[in-house]
C-alpha positions in Angstrom: 0.1 0.0 0.1 1.7 3.4 -1.0 2.4 5.6 1.7 0.4 9.0 2.4 0.8 11.1 5.2 -1.3 10.9 7.6 -2.1 14.8 7.3 -3.4 14.5 3.8 -5.6 11.5 5.0 -7.0 14.2 8.0 -7.7 16.4 5.0 -9.5 14.4 3.2 -11.4 12.8 5.2 -12.9 16.8 6.0 -14.7 16.7 3.0 -18.5 15.7 3.7 -20.1 13.9 0.4 -22.1 16.9 -0.2 -19.7 19.1 -0.7 -17.7 16.6 -3.2 -20.6 16.5 -5.4 -21.1 20.1 -5.8 -17.3 21.5 -6.1 -16.6 17.8 -8.7 -19.2 16.0 -9.7 -22.7 18.3 -9.7 -24.1 16.4 -12.8 -24.7 13.7 -9.9 -26.8 15.6 -7.1 -30.2 15.7 -7.1 -32.4 17.7 -4.9 -34.8 15.1 -3.3 -36.7 17.4 -1.2 -35.7 20.7 0.8 -32.2 19.7 1.6 -32.1 16.5 1.1 -30.3 15.8 -1.8 -29.8 12.1 -3.7 -27.5 10.7 -6.7 -28.3 10.1 -10.1 -27.2 6.6 -10.3 -28.2 5.8 -6.7 -31.8 7.5 -5.9 -32.4 6.0 -2.8 -29.0 7.0 -1.5 -29.7 10.0 0.5 -27.7 13.1 1.6 -28.8 15.5 4.5 -27.5 17.1 8.2 -23.8 16.1 7.0 -24.3 12.9 6.6 -25.3 10.1 3.7 -27.5 6.5 3.7 -27.4 4.2 0.9 -30.7 2.7 2.0 -31.0 0.1 -1.1 -28.0 -1.6 0.5 -28.5 -0.3 4.2 -24.4 1.5 4.5 -23.8 5.5 4.9 -21.7 7.5 6.2 -20.0 11.2 6.4 -17.6 11.7 4.1 -16.4 11.8 0.4 -14.2 9.5 1.2 -16.7 6.5 2.9 -19.0 7.5 -0.2 -16.2 6.7 -2.8 -14.9 3.7 -0.8 -18.2 2.1 -0.6 -20.3 3.1 -3.2 -17.9 3.3 -5.7 -15.5 0.4 -4.4 -12.4 2.4 -5.3 -9.4 1.6 -2.9 -8.1 4.1 0.0 -5.2 5.1 -1.5 -7.3 6.0 -4.8 -10.1 7.7 -3.0 -7.6 10.2 -0.9 -5.8 11.0 -4.1 -8.8 11.8 -6.1 -10.1 13.9 -3.3 -6.8 15.7 -2.3 -5.9 15.9 -6.4 -9.3 17.5 -7.5 -9.1 20.3 -4.5 -5.8 20.6 -5.4 -6.6 22.0 -8.9 -10.1 23.4 -7.4 -10.4 24.3 -3.9 -13.9 23.5 -3.0 -16.4 25.8 -1.3 -17.9 23.5 1.5 -21.9 23.1 1.6 -22.1 24.7 4.9 -20.2 27.8 3.3 -22.3 28.1 0.6 -25.7 29.9 1.1 -28.6 27.8 1.4 -30.9 28.0 -1.2 -34.6 28.0 0.8 -37.3 26.0 -0.8 -40.5 28.2 -2.2 -43.2 27.3 0.9 -45.7 25.1 0.3 -49.1 27.1 0.3 -52.6 25.6 -0.5 -54.7 28.2 -2.7 -57.4 29.6 -0.6 -60.8 27.8 -0.4 -64.3 28.9 -1.8 -67.1 28.6 0.5 -68.8 26.5 -2.0 -68.5 23.6 -4.0 -70.4 24.2 -7.1 -68.4 24.8 -9.7 -65.7 22.3 -8.9 -68.6 19.6 -8.4 -70.1 20.6 -11.9 -66.8 20.3 -13.7 -65.8 17.5 -12.2 -69.3 16.0 -12.6 -69.5 16.9 -16.2 -66.5 14.3 -16.9 -68.4 11.8 -15.6 -66.5 11.8 -12.2 -69.2 9.6 -9.6 -70.8 12.4 -7.1 -70.3 10.4 -4.2 -66.2 9.5 -4.6 -66.0 13.5 -4.9 -67.8 13.7 -1.8 -65.5 11.3 -0.2 -62.9 13.0 -1.6 -63.8 16.7 -0.1 -64.6 14.8 3.3 -61.4 13.4 4.0 -59.6 17.1 2.9 -58.6 15.7 0.1 -60.7 17.9 -2.7 -62.2 21.6 -2.4 -62.7 24.5 -4.8 -60.3 27.3 -5.1 -60.9 30.9 -4.7 -61.1 33.3 -6.6 -60.4 31.0 -9.7 -62.7 28.3 -8.7 -60.4 25.2 -9.9 -60.7 21.5 -8.2 -57.4 21.5 -6.0 -56.6 17.5 -5.5 -54.4 17.3 -2.1 -51.4 15.2 -1.6 -50.5 14.3 2.1 -48.0 12.8 3.7 -48.1 10.3 6.4 -49.3 12.9 9.2 -52.2 13.9 7.2 -50.6 17.0 6.5 -50.9 18.6 3.1 -47.7 18.8 1.2 -48.9 18.5 -2.7 -52.0 20.1 -4.8 -52.7 20.3 -8.2 -55.2 22.5 -9.6 -57.3 21.6 -12.3 -60.2 24.2 -14.1 -61.4 24.3 -17.4 -58.8 24.7 -20.0 -56.1 25.2 -16.9 -53.4 23.2 -15.1 -50.9 23.9 -12.4 -49.6 23.2 -9.1 -49.6 24.8 -5.8 -46.7 27.0 -4.5 -44.1 24.7 -3.1 -45.4 21.5 -3.9 -43.8 18.4 -3.1 -44.4 15.7 -6.1 -43.1 13.2 -3.6 -46.9 13.3 -1.9 -49.1 13.7 -5.0 -52.8 12.8 -4.8 -54.0 9.4 -4.2 -56.6 7.6 -2.1 -55.4 4.1 -0.2 -56.8 1.2 0.3 -59.8 0.2 2.9 -58.3 -2.2 3.9 -54.5 -4.2 3.4 -53.8 -4.6 0.1 -50.3 -5.7 -2.2 -51.3 -4.2 -4.9 -51.0 -0.6 -6.5 -52.7 1.3 -9.5 -50.6 4.4 -11.1 -52.3 7.3 -12.9 -51.2 10.2 -14.5 -53.6 12.5 -13.4 -55.9 13.0 -10.3 -59.2 12.9 -12.8 -57.3 9.5 -14.2 -57.5 8.3 -11.0 -61.3 9.5 -10.1 -62.4 8.3 -13.5 -61.1 4.3 -12.9 -63.0 4.9 -9.4 -66.2 5.4 -11.1 -65.6 2.7 -13.9 -65.6 0.4 -10.4 -68.2 1.9 -8.9 -70.2 1.8 -12.2 -69.5 -2.2 -12.1 -70.5 -2.6 -9.0 -67.0 -3.3 -7.6 -65.6 -1.9 -4.2 -63.0 1.1 -5.6 -61.6 1.1 -2.8 -60.1 -2.3 -2.6 -56.8 -1.2 -4.0 -54.4 1.6 -3.4 -55.1 4.7 -6.4 -52.1 7.1 -6.5 -51.3 9.7 -9.8 -47.8 11.0 -10.3 -49.5 14.7 -10.6 -49.0 15.1 -14.5 -47.1 13.4 -17.1 -43.8 11.2 -16.4 -41.4 12.3 -19.3 -38.4 9.6 -18.8 -35.0 10.0 -20.5 -34.3 8.5 -24.1 -32.2 6.2 -21.6 -34.6 4.4 -19.5 -32.5 3.0 -16.6 -30.8 6.4 -16.5 -34.1 7.4 -15.1 -35.1 8.3 -11.7 -38.3 6.1 -10.4 -41.3 8.8 -10.2 -41.1 10.7 -6.8 -44.6 9.9 -5.5 -44.3 6.1 -6.9 -40.8 6.2 -4.9 -42.2 7.3 -1.7 -45.5 5.1 -1.7 -43.2 2.1 -2.2 -40.8 2.6 0.5 -43.9 3.6 2.4 -45.5 0.4 1.7 -43.0 -2.5 1.3 -45.8 -4.7 1.2 -46.5 -3.8 -2.5 -46.4 -6.8 -4.6 -48.5 -6.0 -7.8 -48.1 -2.4 -9.9 -50.8 -1.8 -12.1 -49.7 1.3 -15.1 -52.4 2.8 -16.1 -51.4 5.5 -18.4 -52.3 7.2 -21.4 -52.9 5.7 -24.8 -49.9 8.0 -26.5 -46.1 7.9 -27.3 -45.7 9.5 -23.8 -47.8 7.1 -21.9 -46.1 3.8 -23.6 -42.6 5.1 -22.8 -43.5 6.0 -19.1 -44.3 2.2 -18.8 -41.4 1.0 -20.4 -39.5 3.2 -18.0 -41.0 2.1 -15.2 -41.0 -1.4 -16.4 -36.6 -0.8 -16.1 -36.4 1.3 -13.3 -38.2 -1.1 -10.3 -36.6 -4.0 -9.4 -37.8 -7.3 -10.7 -39.5 -8.3 -7.5 -42.9 -6.3 -8.1 -45.3 -7.7 -11.0 -45.8 -4.6 -13.4 -49.0 -5.2 -15.4 -49.6 -2.6 -18.5 -53.5 -1.8 -18.0 -54.2 1.3 -20.5 -58.0 2.4 -21.3 -59.8 0.4 -23.3 -60.0 3.1 -25.9 -59.5 7.1 -26.1 -56.4 8.8 -25.0 -57.0 8.4 -21.0 -59.2 6.7 -18.2 -61.4 9.7 -18.6 -62.1 9.6 -22.4 -63.0 6.0 -22.0 -65.5 6.7 -18.9 -67.0 9.7 -20.7 -67.3 7.3 -24.1 -69.0 4.7 -21.7 -71.6 7.4 -20.2 -71.9 8.9 -23.8 -70.7 12.3 -22.6 -68.5 14.9 -24.8 -65.1 14.5 -23.9 -63.5 17.5 -22.0 -59.1 17.7 -22.3 -57.9 20.7 -20.5 -54.7 22.2 -22.0 -52.0 23.0 -19.6 -50.7 26.5 -19.3 -47.6 27.5 -18.8 -48.9 29.6 -15.2 -49.8 28.7 -12.0 -53.2 30.6 -10.3 
């Protein structure tokens, strides 16, 4: 083993992983939420509060040196030389010294005193009134003021709102500071090992309505939306798992079957291929798009003889 001065080793150990990645491999760093980061290669490796933990492997540490050895598989001497060599060429700015970027605080839109406009909008799209009442009574759905959009609320494990998708006639958007890890969903009434995944809240509610129309228990299995279109990279295996799906699977380790109910278009089909590629083989993944129409709301409207009402996304939010 080549000799390295102990003082050089001590200097190398001072480099925390966040500082190392920010200075020398910024392309590898991905903000997970707030001040928590993950790496693009390993999205289960989380970095926060000066520490890192690779959850899928059950290992962790503090320094960049630990990371290069335990995760990258480098020899100790090579790892020290890489850190100190890069520091000599480009002196690091430590994460603790940089101005912390404060994430925009989450803020729910103001609520209207009534739900008339929202209910009319959603029932015209075929959504069952009893399902809407369930969502309203559980705080998952309300009407905004003054724009009177439907607000679909995503909650954390404590039932606190962390995300809001806004939908109205000709309008789509998200509330400021929304965390996509907590998108709109409806849990199963009883224990279930099956998760149904949708692109949007309205598709989720459309599928629920179809179940009810056919006499099935619509809360028999878990339902989760991805808060919009999931747009993978060209190389599927370089694409991260959708944030909402990753969070749900971490909190529900009993899930064994995932049913993908995405759109009948190029983006939806690519999303199916990508999720198959990025999820472990331990999951049974079923592709089950709507039998007709672009999405499940189209299919529901066709089944009920209603005119299809597609919303086009706008670039601004209200």
